[in-house]
One Martini backbone bead per residue (centre of mass of N, CA, C, O) as a GRO file, in nm:
protein
  334
    1UNK     BB    1  -6.280   1.019   1.299
    2UNK     BB    2  -6.250   0.790   1.535
    3UNK     BB    3  -6.018   0.563   1.577
    4UNK     BB    4  -6.130   0.376   1.793
    5UNK     BB    5  -6.416   0.335   1.674
    6UNK     BB    6  -6.316   0.210   1.404
    7UNK     BB    7  -6.183  -0.039   1.536
    8UNK     BB    8  -6.445  -0.147   1.660
    9UNK     BB    9  -6.606  -0.181   1.402
   10UNK     BB   10  -6.416  -0.383   1.265
   11UNK     BB   11  -6.437  -0.597   1.479
   12UNK     BB   12  -6.750  -0.647   1.434
   13UNK     BB   13  -6.714  -0.714   1.113
   14UNK     BB   14  -6.488  -0.932   1.063
   15UNK     BB   15  -6.657  -1.208   0.989
   16UNK     BB   16  -6.748  -1.058   0.685
   17UNK     BB   17  -6.473  -1.083   0.591
   18UNK     BB   18  -6.317  -1.174   0.254
   19UNK     BB   19  -6.032  -1.208   0.076
   20UNK     BB   20  -6.117  -1.482  -0.119
   21UNK     BB   21  -6.353  -1.367  -0.251
   22UNK     BB   22  -6.439  -1.377  -0.584
   23UNK     BB   23  -6.601  -1.096  -0.628
   24UNK     BB   24  -6.481  -0.890  -0.382
   25UNK     BB   25  -6.701  -0.797  -0.166
   26UNK     BB   26  -6.526  -0.901   0.103
   27UNK     BB   27  -6.285  -0.652   0.079
   28UNK     BB   28  -6.497  -0.440   0.210
   29UNK     BB   29  -6.588  -0.125   0.349
   30UNK     BB   30  -6.909   0.000   0.406
   31UNK     BB   31  -7.033   0.340   0.355
   32UNK     BB   32  -7.384   0.400   0.437
   33UNK     BB   33  -7.649   0.526   0.589
   34UNK     BB   34  -7.500   0.529   0.859
   35UNK     BB   35  -7.322   0.267   0.782
   36UNK     BB   36  -7.144  -0.032   0.857
   37UNK     BB   37  -7.033  -0.280   0.611
   38UNK     BB   38  -7.018  -0.643   0.585
   39UNK     BB   39  -6.975  -0.868   0.292
   40UNK     BB   40  -6.955  -1.228   0.146
   41UNK     BB   41  -7.255  -1.356   0.047
   42UNK     BB   42  -7.348  -1.495   0.343
   43UNK     BB   43  -7.241  -1.253   0.534
   44UNK     BB   44  -7.375  -0.987   0.741
   45UNK     BB   45  -7.272  -0.668   0.885
   46UNK     BB   46  -7.421  -0.402   1.093
   47UNK     BB   47  -7.323  -0.064   1.179
   48UNK     BB   48  -7.351   0.217   1.341
   49UNK     BB   49  -7.292   0.562   1.225
   50UNK     BB   50  -7.195   0.907   1.178
   51UNK     BB   51  -7.116   0.863   0.890
   52UNK     BB   52  -7.185   1.077   0.589
   53UNK     BB   53  -7.101   0.839   0.364
   54UNK     BB   54  -6.988   0.705   0.025
   55UNK     BB   55  -6.802   0.400   0.060
   56UNK     BB   56  -6.521   0.180  -0.048
   57UNK     BB   57  -6.300   0.005   0.161
   58UNK     BB   58  -6.007  -0.153   0.179
   59UNK     BB   59  -5.960  -0.341   0.449
   60UNK     BB   60  -5.659  -0.421   0.465
   61UNK     BB   61  -5.542  -0.128   0.433
   62UNK     BB   62  -5.721   0.029   0.635
   63UNK     BB   63  -5.647  -0.133   0.887
   64UNK     BB   64  -5.346  -0.075   0.884
   65UNK     BB   65  -5.365   0.230   0.896
   66UNK     BB   66  -5.521   0.265   1.177
   67UNK     BB   67  -5.298   0.088   1.337
   68UNK     BB   68  -5.064   0.318   1.284
   69UNK     BB   69  -5.220   0.534   1.406
   70UNK     BB   70  -5.192   0.785   1.677
   71UNK     BB   71  -5.424   0.938   1.632
   72UNK     BB   72  -5.757   1.006   1.743
   73UNK     BB   73  -5.797   1.129   1.449
   74UNK     BB   74  -5.966   1.106   1.123
   75UNK     BB   75  -5.963   1.240   0.822
   76UNK     BB   76  -6.235   1.263   0.577
   77UNK     BB   77  -6.236   1.273   0.210
   78UNK     BB   78  -6.475   1.313  -0.065
   79UNK     BB   79  -6.428   1.256  -0.411
   80UNK     BB   80  -6.248   1.105  -0.639
   81UNK     BB   81  -6.145   1.027  -0.359
   82UNK     BB   82  -6.002   0.888  -0.062
   83UNK     BB   83  -5.909   1.094   0.213
   84UNK     BB   84  -5.654   1.044   0.461
   85UNK     BB   85  -5.595   1.206   0.787
   86UNK     BB   86  -5.300   1.191   1.031
   87UNK     BB   87  -5.159   1.452   1.040
   88UNK     BB   88  -4.879   1.363   0.841
   89UNK     BB   89  -5.074   1.140   0.746
   90UNK     BB   90  -5.148   1.008   0.409
   91UNK     BB   91  -5.434   0.875   0.220
   92UNK     BB   92  -5.529   0.703  -0.088
   93UNK     BB   93  -5.846   0.600  -0.224
   94UNK     BB   94  -6.058   0.454  -0.398
   95UNK     BB   95  -6.417   0.449  -0.429
   96UNK     BB   96  -6.553   0.193  -0.546
   97UNK     BB   97  -6.844   0.225  -0.687
   98UNK     BB   98  -6.907  -0.062  -0.792
   99UNK     BB   99  -6.917  -0.199  -0.511
  100UNK     BB  100  -7.129  -0.013  -0.385
  101UNK     BB  101  -7.360  -0.081  -0.581
  102UNK     BB  102  -7.375  -0.383  -0.510
  103UNK     BB  103  -7.446  -0.356  -0.208
  104UNK     BB  104  -7.720  -0.193  -0.263
  105UNK     BB  105  -7.876  -0.451  -0.382
  106UNK     BB  106  -7.894  -0.546  -0.110
  107UNK     BB  107  -8.161  -0.639   0.126
  108UNK     BB  108  -8.127  -0.501   0.426
  109UNK     BB  109  -8.434  -0.363   0.458
  110UNK     BB  110  -8.598  -0.645   0.553
  111UNK     BB  111  -8.597  -0.562   0.848
  112UNK     BB  112  -8.852  -0.713   1.052
  113UNK     BB  113  -9.016  -0.850   1.306
  114UNK     BB  114  -8.886  -0.900   1.572
  115UNK     BB  115  -8.777  -1.162   1.789
  116UNK     BB  116  -8.734  -1.311   2.073
  117UNK     BB  117  -8.497  -1.474   2.217
  118UNK     BB  118  -8.399  -1.708   2.386
  119UNK     BB  119  -8.221  -1.683   2.677
  120UNK     BB  120  -8.043  -1.973   2.596
  121UNK     BB  121  -7.929  -1.969   2.299
  122UNK     BB  122  -7.614  -1.925   2.336
  123UNK     BB  123  -7.570  -2.162   2.515
  124UNK     BB  124  -7.651  -2.371   2.299
  125UNK     BB  125  -7.453  -2.292   2.074
  126UNK     BB  126  -7.184  -2.357   2.234
  127UNK     BB  127  -7.253  -2.669   2.221
  128UNK     BB  128  -7.352  -2.752   1.918
  129UNK     BB  129  -7.113  -2.647   1.730
  130UNK     BB  130  -6.920  -2.910   1.744
  131UNK     BB  131  -7.124  -3.093   1.544
  132UNK     BB  132  -7.046  -2.936   1.298
  133UNK     BB  133  -6.980  -2.931   0.972
  134UNK     BB  134  -6.717  -2.823   0.720
  135UNK     BB  135  -6.809  -3.012   0.489
  136UNK     BB  136  -6.912  -2.939   0.169
  137UNK     BB  137  -6.967  -3.240   0.060
  138UNK     BB  138  -7.183  -3.232   0.329
  139UNK     BB  139  -7.428  -3.017   0.361
  140UNK     BB  140  -7.640  -3.146   0.575
  141UNK     BB  141  -7.401  -3.100   0.816
  142UNK     BB  142  -7.364  -2.753   0.798
  143UNK     BB  143  -7.592  -2.727   1.029
  144UNK     BB  144  -7.817  -2.565   1.236
  145UNK     BB  145  -8.106  -2.697   1.394
  146UNK     BB  146  -8.415  -2.528   1.422
  147UNK     BB  147  -8.679  -2.672   1.640
  148UNK     BB  148  -8.850  -2.518   1.829
  149UNK     BB  149  -8.664  -2.586   2.134
  150UNK     BB  150  -8.436  -2.688   1.926
  151UNK     BB  151  -8.089  -2.774   1.900
  152UNK     BB  152  -7.905  -2.906   1.615
  153UNK     BB  153  -7.625  -3.144   1.546
  154UNK     BB  154  -7.420  -3.307   1.272
  155UNK     BB  155  -7.129  -3.518   1.140
  156UNK     BB  156  -7.181  -3.850   1.192
  157UNK     BB  157  -7.014  -3.869   1.489
  158UNK     BB  158  -7.201  -3.633   1.606
  159UNK     BB  159  -7.450  -3.530   1.855
  160UNK     BB  160  -7.660  -3.242   1.914
  161UNK     BB  161  -7.884  -3.137   2.192
  162UNK     BB  162  -8.088  -2.847   2.267
  163UNK     BB  163  -8.307  -2.718   2.523
  164UNK     BB  164  -8.502  -2.460   2.529
  165UNK     BB  165  -8.718  -2.226   2.697
  166UNK     BB  166  -8.799  -2.161   2.395
  167UNK     BB  167  -8.929  -2.089   2.083
  168UNK     BB  168  -8.867  -2.129   1.728
  169UNK     BB  169  -8.823  -2.098   1.420
  170UNK     BB  170  -8.764  -2.269   1.154
  171UNK     BB  171  -8.398  -2.343   1.097
  172UNK     BB  172  -8.094  -2.321   0.900
  173UNK     BB  173  -7.763  -2.271   1.017
  174UNK     BB  174  -7.463  -2.199   0.925
  175UNK     BB  175  -7.154  -2.263   1.046
  176UNK     BB  176  -7.015  -1.975   0.991
  177UNK     BB  177  -7.231  -1.834   1.165
  178UNK     BB  178  -7.242  -1.990   1.431
  179UNK     BB  179  -6.935  -1.929   1.515
  180UNK     BB  180  -7.013  -1.603   1.560
  181UNK     BB  181  -7.252  -1.557   1.771
  182UNK     BB  182  -7.090  -1.545   2.051
  183UNK     BB  183  -6.971  -1.244   2.002
  184UNK     BB  184  -7.274  -1.163   2.061
  185UNK     BB  185  -7.558  -0.971   2.207
  186UNK     BB  186  -7.818  -1.131   2.158
  187UNK     BB  187  -8.204  -1.070   2.133
  188UNK     BB  188  -8.291  -1.110   1.820
  189UNK     BB  189  -8.513  -1.216   1.538
  190UNK     BB  190  -8.538  -1.278   1.165
  191UNK     BB  191  -8.741  -1.398   0.902
  192UNK     BB  192  -8.644  -1.371   0.539
  193UNK     BB  193  -8.675  -1.574   0.315
  194UNK     BB  194  -8.324  -1.669   0.295
  195UNK     BB  195  -8.306  -1.522   0.584
  196UNK     BB  196  -8.127  -1.433   0.880
  197UNK     BB  197  -8.178  -1.215   1.162
  198UNK     BB  198  -7.976  -1.034   1.391
  199UNK     BB  199  -7.999  -0.862   1.721
  200UNK     BB  200  -7.859  -0.641   1.925
  201UNK     BB  201  -7.848  -0.424   2.189
  202UNK     BB  202  -7.657  -0.226   1.986
  203UNK     BB  203  -7.778  -0.267   1.673
  204UNK     BB  204  -7.664  -0.515   1.552
  205UNK     BB  205  -7.656  -0.659   1.225
  206UNK     BB  206  -7.720  -1.003   1.124
  207UNK     BB  207  -7.677  -1.164   0.813
  208UNK     BB  208  -7.806  -1.489   0.683
  209UNK     BB  209  -7.801  -1.753   0.531
  210UNK     BB  210  -8.011  -2.038   0.460
  211UNK     BB  211  -8.122  -2.349   0.460
  212UNK     BB  212  -8.287  -2.620   0.227
  213UNK     BB  213  -8.225  -2.880   0.364
  214UNK     BB  214  -8.245  -3.184   0.484
  215UNK     BB  215  -8.245  -3.305   0.790
  216UNK     BB  216  -8.136  -3.535   0.981
  217UNK     BB  217  -8.237  -3.820   1.146
  218UNK     BB  218  -8.145  -3.834   1.510
  219UNK     BB  219  -8.313  -3.931   1.760
  220UNK     BB  220  -8.250  -4.236   1.797
  221UNK     BB  221  -7.937  -4.195   1.864
  222UNK     BB  222  -8.006  -4.074   2.161
  223UNK     BB  223  -8.056  -4.378   2.234
  224UNK     BB  224  -7.885  -4.494   2.524
  225UNK     BB  225  -7.740  -4.803   2.641
  226UNK     BB  226  -7.556  -4.874   2.950
  227UNK     BB  227  -7.274  -4.776   3.100
  228UNK     BB  228  -7.127  -4.597   3.358
  229UNK     BB  229  -6.918  -4.307   3.322
  230UNK     BB  230  -6.662  -4.143   3.516
  231UNK     BB  231  -6.511  -3.853   3.531
  232UNK     BB  232  -6.254  -3.710   3.660
  233UNK     BB  233  -6.188  -3.418   3.830
  234UNK     BB  234  -5.886  -3.370   3.682
  235UNK     BB  235  -5.938  -3.342   3.375
  236UNK     BB  236  -5.912  -3.040   3.302
  237UNK     BB  237  -5.612  -3.017   3.377
  238UNK     BB  238  -5.512  -3.226   3.171
  239UNK     BB  239  -5.624  -3.083   2.913
  240UNK     BB  240  -5.455  -2.817   2.937
  241UNK     BB  241  -5.192  -2.974   2.873
  242UNK     BB  242  -5.249  -3.146   2.615
  243UNK     BB  243  -5.345  -2.893   2.418
  244UNK     BB  244  -5.069  -2.778   2.322
  245UNK     BB  245  -5.065  -3.006   2.065
  246UNK     BB  246  -5.306  -2.851   1.924
  247UNK     BB  247  -5.464  -2.818   1.620
  248UNK     BB  248  -5.636  -2.528   1.480
  249UNK     BB  249  -5.843  -2.258   1.373
  250UNK     BB  250  -6.070  -2.382   1.550
  251UNK     BB  251  -6.233  -2.541   1.798
  252UNK     BB  252  -6.371  -2.760   1.606
  253UNK     BB  253  -6.084  -2.854   1.484
  254UNK     BB  254  -6.008  -2.949   1.756
  255UNK     BB  255  -5.822  -3.242   1.899
  256UNK     BB  256  -5.849  -3.525   2.119
  257UNK     BB  257  -5.751  -3.817   2.280
  258UNK     BB  258  -5.963  -4.073   2.427
  259UNK     BB  259  -5.841  -4.347   2.646
  260UNK     BB  260  -5.982  -4.651   2.769
  261UNK     BB  261  -5.775  -4.861   2.992
  262UNK     BB  262  -5.683  -5.049   3.256
  263UNK     BB  263  -5.786  -4.824   3.462
  264UNK     BB  264  -5.755  -4.588   3.240
  265UNK     BB  265  -5.707  -4.242   3.139
  266UNK     BB  266  -5.611  -4.111   2.817
  267UNK     BB  267  -5.459  -3.812   2.710
  268UNK     BB  268  -5.407  -3.680   2.370
  269UNK     BB  269  -5.157  -3.524   2.150
  270UNK     BB  270  -5.060  -3.390   1.819
  271UNK     BB  271  -4.786  -3.279   1.609
  272UNK     BB  272  -4.507  -3.175   1.434
  273UNK     BB  273  -4.352  -3.120   1.706
  274UNK     BB  274  -4.542  -3.309   1.897
  275UNK     BB  275  -4.627  -3.477   2.216
  276UNK     BB  276  -4.908  -3.541   2.452
  277UNK     BB  277  -4.955  -3.720   2.767
  278UNK     BB  278  -5.215  -3.842   3.005
  279UNK     BB  279  -5.292  -4.002   3.323
  280UNK     BB  280  -5.581  -4.163   3.481
  281UNK     BB  281  -5.738  -4.310   3.726
  282UNK     BB  282  -6.000  -4.569   3.715
  283UNK     BB  283  -6.319  -4.717   3.816
  284UNK     BB  284  -6.281  -4.922   3.548
  285UNK     BB  285  -6.342  -5.187   3.279
  286UNK     BB  286  -6.361  -5.012   3.047
  287UNK     BB  287  -6.334  -4.991   2.669
  288UNK     BB  288  -6.244  -4.689   2.501
  289UNK     BB  289  -6.270  -4.437   2.228
  290UNK     BB  290  -6.217  -4.078   2.144
  291UNK     BB  291  -6.296  -3.768   1.986
  292UNK     BB  292  -6.226  -3.419   2.102
  293UNK     BB  293  -6.273  -3.118   2.198
  294UNK     BB  294  -6.134  -2.964   2.462
  295UNK     BB  295  -6.347  -2.739   2.496
  296UNK     BB  296  -6.591  -2.924   2.494
  297UNK     BB  297  -6.523  -3.111   2.730
  298UNK     BB  298  -6.511  -2.884   2.941
  299UNK     BB  299  -6.813  -2.790   2.901
  300UNK     BB  300  -6.941  -3.060   2.979
  301UNK     BB  301  -6.802  -3.088   3.268
  302UNK     BB  302  -6.967  -2.846   3.388
  303UNK     BB  303  -7.251  -3.035   3.378
  304UNK     BB  304  -7.101  -3.325   3.336
  305UNK     BB  305  -6.931  -3.657   3.436
  306UNK     BB  306  -7.142  -3.835   3.284
  307UNK     BB  307  -7.166  -4.156   3.097
  308UNK     BB  308  -7.300  -4.347   2.837
  309UNK     BB  309  -7.197  -4.687   2.739
  310UNK     BB  310  -7.173  -4.844   2.449
  311UNK     BB  311  -7.056  -5.021   2.176
  312UNK     BB  312  -7.062  -4.723   1.976
  313UNK     BB  313  -7.150  -4.506   2.212
  314UNK     BB  314  -7.180  -4.185   2.363
  315UNK     BB  315  -7.357  -4.027   2.655
  316UNK     BB  316  -7.450  -3.707   2.731
  317UNK     BB  317  -7.673  -3.600   3.004
  318UNK     BB  318  -7.926  -3.370   3.062
  319UNK     BB  319  -8.213  -3.180   3.082
  320UNK     BB  320  -8.097  -2.994   2.800
  321UNK     BB  321  -7.861  -3.213   2.711
  322UNK     BB  322  -7.723  -3.390   2.418
  323UNK     BB  323  -7.433  -3.620   2.368
  324UNK     BB  324  -7.302  -3.780   2.081
  325UNK     BB  325  -7.032  -4.034   2.046
  326UNK     BB  326  -6.824  -4.198   1.865
  327UNK     BB  327  -6.671  -4.509   1.895
  328UNK     BB  328  -6.365  -4.679   1.963
  329UNK     BB  329  -6.124  -4.881   1.986
  330UNK     BB  330  -5.914  -4.952   2.218
  331UNK     BB  331  -5.568  -4.842   2.280
  332UNK     BB  332  -5.315  -5.008   2.380
  333UNK     BB  333  -5.032  -5.028   2.537
  334UNK     BB  334  -4.720  -5.180   2.449
   0.00000   0.00000   0.00000
């Protein structure tokens, strides 16, 4: 097998590997039926391959091995064990037949009747993903809700709604899947039993469990009346500086503080190392504050720099996107 091609396959499968998955099923790269598969119990990704073998390779060790190899090709032989050779380097792994049999029980072959995704599906996903909660203790908030031509999400502090160019079947997609979708060039989808399947232009298949909980009724909260606030043009430059001290494992975990008072807008962030803040003058006597992902605020400001401010929430609105954020009392500098 080509070393470079296998590295690319592993990169495509990476979101579905899970080292701490309790059953152990997410710790392996599965090769069978000329497919490479990663599956962690919730999310599966399948990539076509020319390898006509049936093995389960421990992904942590295998990934380290191929990243150390300098040879363009790795020989692989399967007998009582899996033997890998790259020049003078050789490795042996157990066949892990028990894990391979487990993965074969998963009904990956139920994929059929794919439907074309709306042209702007991924554009909408990139915007609404920031309002999905990762708090497992509040499961109703941990999904992106697809209904008609709408994508919606809320964590009870924020609400996002994106209106797509065409409709999809109703489905609730879990946050851990949503956060990976933008990595792929998706073109179609299929719903089957309790799973949703996505297919890319190069025939990668992504399979995810879907939610069966009732989604919260959010529509009324999107109706906001109040004063118009305009974010200054150099906001994005200021955010780029302030976010240096922002912590978080993913973009939706990261946040900065935005505080408007006394004709100024102050952006700030802090972590255990230190803090950064910056101010810009604004022509407004409004006073309010909120928290937001710096990446999300920059994405919003690409499409609008105006917001409607009420007593307790803020609304960004365009022809096809609405974003509500809960407001807090402004904290003035001492």
